[in-house]
VMD Tcl script that builds the backbone (N, CA, C; Angstrom):
set m [mol new atoms 216]
animate dup $m
set s [atomselect $m all]
$s set {name element resname resid chain x y z} {
  {N N MET 1 A -71.062 -80.661 -56.353}
  {CA C MET 1 A -70.941 -79.437 -57.108}
  {C C MET 1 A -69.538 -79.348 -57.696}
  {N N LYS 2 A -69.453 -79.189 -58.988}
  {CA C LYS 2 A -68.158 -79.102 -59.651}
  {C C LYS 2 A -67.734 -77.642 -59.761}
  {N N LEU 3 A -66.511 -77.365 -59.356}
  {CA C LEU 3 A -65.981 -76.012 -59.433}
  {C C LEU 3 A -65.355 -75.773 -60.793}
  {N N LYS 4 A -65.555 -74.567 -61.305}
  {CA C LYS 4 A -64.902 -74.202 -62.558}
  {C C LYS 4 A -63.423 -74.028 -62.313}
  {N N GLU 5 A -62.634 -74.437 -63.283}
  {CA C GLU 5 A -61.188 -74.275 -63.164}
  {C C GLU 5 A -60.823 -72.825 -63.467}
  {N N SER 6 A -60.079 -72.220 -62.559}
  {CA C SER 6 A -59.646 -70.842 -62.743}
  {C C SER 6 A -58.146 -70.812 -63.005}
  {N N ILE 7 A -57.747 -69.873 -63.821}
  {CA C ILE 7 A -56.343 -69.700 -64.154}
  {C C ILE 7 A -55.893 -68.352 -63.618}
  {N N VAL 8 A -54.730 -68.327 -63.000}
  {CA C VAL 8 A -54.176 -67.069 -62.513}
  {C C VAL 8 A -53.521 -66.350 -63.686}
  {N N LYS 9 A -53.967 -65.140 -63.956}
  {CA C LYS 9 A -53.387 -64.304 -65.005}
  {C C LYS 9 A -52.649 -63.151 -64.327}
  {N N ASN 10 A -51.748 -62.517 -65.060}
  {CA C ASN 10 A -51.005 -61.420 -64.445}
  {C C ASN 10 A -50.540 -60.387 -65.461}
  {N N LYS 11 A -50.167 -59.231 -64.932}
  {CA C LYS 11 A -49.597 -58.136 -65.724}
  {C C LYS 11 A -48.201 -57.802 -65.211}
  {N N VAL 12 A -47.485 -58.811 -64.763}
  {CA C VAL 12 A -46.164 -58.595 -64.178}
  {C C VAL 12 A -45.186 -58.012 -65.196}
  {N N LYS 13 A -45.182 -58.537 -66.405}
  {CA C LYS 13 A -44.222 -58.067 -67.405}
  {C C LYS 13 A -44.398 -56.574 -67.697}
  {N N VAL 14 A -45.629 -56.154 -67.898}
  {CA C VAL 14 A -45.900 -54.738 -68.185}
  {C C VAL 14 A -45.463 -53.872 -67.014}
  {N N ALA 15 A -45.832 -54.276 -65.802}
  {CA C ALA 15 A -45.471 -53.504 -64.606}
  {C C ALA 15 A -43.959 -53.468 -64.406}
  {N N ARG 16 A -43.291 -54.582 -64.697}
  {CA C ARG 16 A -41.827 -54.655 -64.548}
  {C C ARG 16 A -41.140 -53.685 -65.505}
  {N N ILE 17 A -41.584 -53.647 -66.740}
  {CA C ILE 17 A -40.987 -52.759 -67.735}
  {C C ILE 17 A -41.267 -51.302 -67.379}
  {N N GLU 18 A -42.479 -51.033 -66.894}
  {CA C GLU 18 A -42.832 -49.672 -66.498}
  {C C GLU 18 A -42.050 -49.217 -65.268}
  {N N LYS 19 A -41.554 -50.162 -64.475}
  {CA C LYS 19 A -40.774 -49.856 -63.269}
  {C C LYS 19 A -39.308 -49.711 -63.652}
  {N N ASN 20 A -38.953 -48.597 -64.256}
  {CA C ASN 20 A -37.566 -48.298 -64.627}
  {C C ASN 20 A -36.941 -49.354 -65.525}
  {N N ASN 21 A -37.770 -49.981 -66.374}
  {CA C ASN 21 A -37.280 -50.998 -67.310}
  {C C ASN 21 A -36.490 -52.100 -66.602}
  {N N LEU 22 A -36.993 -52.522 -65.466}
  {CA C LEU 22 A -36.390 -53.590 -64.658}
  {C C LEU 22 A -36.336 -54.878 -65.488}
  {N N THR 23 A -35.233 -55.607 -65.416}
  {CA C THR 23 A -35.127 -56.869 -66.160}
  {C C THR 23 A -35.765 -58.002 -65.369}
  {N N GLN 24 A -36.036 -59.104 -66.052}
  {CA C GLN 24 A -36.557 -60.293 -65.371}
  {C C GLN 24 A -35.589 -60.741 -64.289}
  {N N GLY 25 A -34.303 -60.733 -64.616}
  {CA C GLY 25 A -33.282 -61.175 -63.658}
  {C C GLY 25 A -33.231 -60.293 -62.427}
  {N N GLU 26 A -33.348 -58.984 -62.615}
  {CA C GLU 26 A -33.316 -58.054 -61.486}
  {C C GLU 26 A -34.516 -58.264 -60.569}
  {N N LEU 27 A -35.709 -58.382 -61.163}
  {CA C LEU 27 A -36.902 -58.613 -60.347}
  {C C LEU 27 A -36.825 -59.972 -59.662}
  {N N ALA 28 A -36.371 -60.980 -60.384}
  {CA C ALA 28 A -36.241 -62.320 -59.812}
  {C C ALA 28 A -35.327 -62.302 -58.587}
  {N N LYS 29 A -34.217 -61.590 -58.679}
  {CA C LYS 29 A -33.276 -61.503 -57.558}
  {C C LYS 29 A -33.918 -60.825 -56.357}
  {N N LEU 30 A -34.660 -59.744 -56.601}
  {CA C LEU 30 A -35.342 -59.042 -55.511}
  {C C LEU 30 A -36.366 -59.935 -54.812}
  {N N VAL 31 A -37.039 -60.766 -55.612}
  {CA C VAL 31 A -38.112 -61.616 -55.097}
  {C C VAL 31 A -37.581 -62.922 -54.505}
  {N N GLY 32 A -36.406 -63.358 -54.970}
  {CA C GLY 32 A -35.821 -64.590 -54.449}
  {C C GLY 32 A -36.164 -65.824 -55.270}
  {N N VAL 33 A -36.390 -65.628 -56.576}
  {CA C VAL 33 A -36.633 -66.754 -57.481}
  {C C VAL 33 A -35.629 -66.663 -58.627}
  {N N THR 34 A -35.618 -67.663 -59.481}
  {CA C THR 34 A -34.710 -67.624 -60.626}
  {C C THR 34 A -35.328 -66.789 -61.756}
  {N N ARG 35 A -34.497 -66.369 -62.688}
  {CA C ARG 35 A -34.995 -65.647 -63.846}
  {C C ARG 35 A -35.937 -66.536 -64.649}
  {N N GLN 36 A -35.622 -67.833 -64.714}
  {CA C GLN 36 A -36.462 -68.773 -65.439}
  {C C GLN 36 A -37.859 -68.842 -64.817}
  {N N THR 37 A -37.925 -68.834 -63.483}
  {CA C THR 37 A -39.219 -68.846 -62.797}
  {C C THR 37 A -39.993 -67.570 -63.102}
  {N N MET 38 A -39.298 -66.432 -63.095}
  {CA C MET 38 A -39.962 -65.163 -63.402}
  {C C MET 38 A -40.494 -65.185 -64.838}
  {N N ASN 39 A -39.736 -65.779 -65.750}
  {CA C ASN 39 A -40.185 -65.906 -67.133}
  {C C ASN 39 A -41.473 -66.722 -67.209}
  {N N LEU 40 A -41.534 -67.827 -66.482}
  {CA C LEU 40 A -42.732 -68.677 -66.481}
  {C C LEU 40 A -43.922 -67.967 -65.855}
  {N N ILE 41 A -43.680 -67.186 -64.801}
  {CA C ILE 41 A -44.757 -66.418 -64.173}
  {C C ILE 41 A -45.329 -65.429 -65.186}
  {N N GLU 42 A -44.460 -64.679 -65.841}
  {CA C GLU 42 A -44.903 -63.681 -66.818}
  {C C GLU 42 A -45.632 -64.314 -67.994}
  {N N ALA 43 A -45.290 -65.529 -68.352}
  {CA C ALA 43 A -45.916 -66.234 -69.471}
  {C C ALA 43 A -47.185 -66.983 -69.044}
  {N N ASN 44 A -47.594 -66.810 -67.791}
  {CA C ASN 44 A -48.779 -67.496 -67.240}
  {C C ASN 44 A -48.657 -69.016 -67.323}
  {N N LYS 45 A -47.420 -69.519 -67.182}
  {CA C LYS 45 A -47.180 -70.960 -67.210}
  {C C LYS 45 A -46.834 -71.508 -65.843}
  {N N TYR 46 A -46.816 -70.634 -64.837}
  {CA C TYR 46 A -46.476 -71.044 -63.474}
  {C C TYR 46 A -47.272 -70.174 -62.516}
  {N N ASN 47 A -47.962 -70.795 -61.578}
  {CA C ASN 47 A -48.697 -70.060 -60.565}
  {C C ASN 47 A -47.816 -69.891 -59.328}
  {N N PRO 48 A -47.362 -68.670 -59.081}
  {CA C PRO 48 A -46.478 -68.437 -57.936}
  {C C PRO 48 A -47.236 -68.542 -56.614}
  {N N THR 49 A -46.493 -68.769 -55.560}
  {CA C THR 49 A -47.085 -68.785 -54.225}
  {C C THR 49 A -47.555 -67.380 -53.872}
  {N N ILE 50 A -48.400 -67.284 -52.872}
  {CA C ILE 50 A -48.870 -65.971 -52.436}
  {C C ILE 50 A -47.701 -65.128 -51.939}
  {N N ARG 51 A -46.713 -65.749 -51.326}
  {CA C ARG 51 A -45.528 -65.024 -50.857}
  {C C ARG 51 A -44.815 -64.357 -52.029}
  {N N VAL 52 A -44.609 -65.100 -53.110}
  {CA C VAL 52 A -43.938 -64.561 -54.289}
  {C C VAL 52 A -44.788 -63.455 -54.912}
  {N N CYS 53 A -46.098 -63.657 -54.987}
  {CA C CYS 53 A -46.994 -62.617 -55.519}
  {C C CYS 53 A -46.884 -61.335 -54.703}
  {N N LEU 54 A -46.873 -61.466 -53.385}
  {CA C LEU 54 A -46.775 -60.294 -52.518}
  {C C LEU 54 A -45.432 -59.588 -52.683}
  {N N LEU 55 A -44.360 -60.350 -52.817}
  {CA C LEU 55 A -43.041 -59.743 -53.020}
  {C C LEU 55 A -42.960 -59.030 -54.369}
  {N N ILE 56 A -43.524 -59.635 -55.397}
  {CA C ILE 56 A -43.552 -58.982 -56.707}
  {C C ILE 56 A -44.325 -57.668 -56.599}
  {N N SER 57 A -45.479 -57.728 -55.960}
  {CA C SER 57 A -46.307 -56.541 -55.767}
  {C C SER 57 A -45.546 -55.447 -55.018}
  {N N LYS 58 A -44.846 -55.838 -53.986}
  {CA C LYS 58 A -44.072 -54.882 -53.181}
  {C C LYS 58 A -42.980 -54.219 -54.020}
  {N N HIS 59 A -42.204 -55.017 -54.732}
  {CA C HIS 59 A -41.067 -54.476 -55.477}
  {C C HIS 59 A -41.484 -53.700 -56.728}
  {N N LEU 60 A -42.647 -54.015 -57.273}
  {CA C LEU 60 A -43.141 -53.261 -58.424}
  {C C LEU 60 A -44.015 -52.084 -57.994}
  {N N GLU 61 A -44.253 -51.999 -56.681}
  {CA C GLU 61 A -45.053 -50.918 -56.104}
  {C C GLU 61 A -46.421 -50.814 -56.770}
  {N N ARG 62 A -47.063 -51.968 -56.895}
  {CA C ARG 62 A -48.403 -52.056 -57.479}
  {C C ARG 62 A -49.282 -52.886 -56.552}
  {N N PRO 63 A -50.574 -52.578 -56.489}
  {CA C PRO 63 A -51.483 -53.405 -55.686}
  {C C PRO 63 A -51.535 -54.834 -56.231}
  {N N LEU 64 A -51.658 -55.781 -55.338}
  {CA C LEU 64 A -51.683 -57.192 -55.715}
  {C C LEU 64 A -52.769 -57.478 -56.752}
  {N N ASP 65 A -53.971 -56.938 -56.541}
  {CA C ASP 65 A -55.064 -57.241 -57.459}
  {C C ASP 65 A -54.925 -56.540 -58.819}
  {N N GLU 66 A -53.992 -55.624 -58.927}
  {CA C GLU 66 A -53.697 -55.013 -60.231}
  {C C GLU 66 A -52.760 -55.919 -61.034}
  {N N LEU 67 A -51.944 -56.686 -60.335}
  {CA C LEU 67 A -50.957 -57.557 -60.979}
  {C C LEU 67 A -51.481 -58.962 -61.249}
  {N N PHE 68 A -52.317 -59.494 -60.344}
  {CA C PHE 68 A -52.779 -60.886 -60.442}
  {C C PHE 68 A -54.294 -60.955 -60.301}
  {N N TRP 69 A -54.932 -61.831 -61.090}
  {CA C TRP 69 A -56.361 -62.051 -60.963}
  {C C TRP 69 A -56.691 -63.454 -61.486}
  {N N LEU 70 A -57.881 -63.933 -61.122}
  {CA C LEU 70 A -58.363 -65.237 -61.583}
  {C C LEU 70 A -59.198 -65.053 -62.828}
  {N N GLU 71 A -58.987 -65.932 -63.787}
  {CA C GLU 71 A -59.778 -65.913 -65.012}
  {C C GLU 71 A -60.347 -67.307 -65.224}
  {N N GLU 72 A -61.660 -67.371 -65.465}
  {CA C GLU 72 A -62.300 -68.678 -65.647}
  {C C GLU 72 A -62.379 -69.041 -67.105}
}
mol reanalyze $m
mol bondsrecalc $m
mol representation Tube
mol addrep $m
């Protein structure tokens, strides 16, 4: 049985801006990644670990499933 390839999509950029206009660098520092990594996450070019997803969710005060989902 072949599994369909799923892509992780996110709304991190929108949530970050809505959270007191937080910059990529500020959120990256809170989460413990580089600004470049945060840029790639927001551009859907990098799939973060579950730990990073949970930290982003915590600092943006949004439910995980509101920020990240699978798209086939």
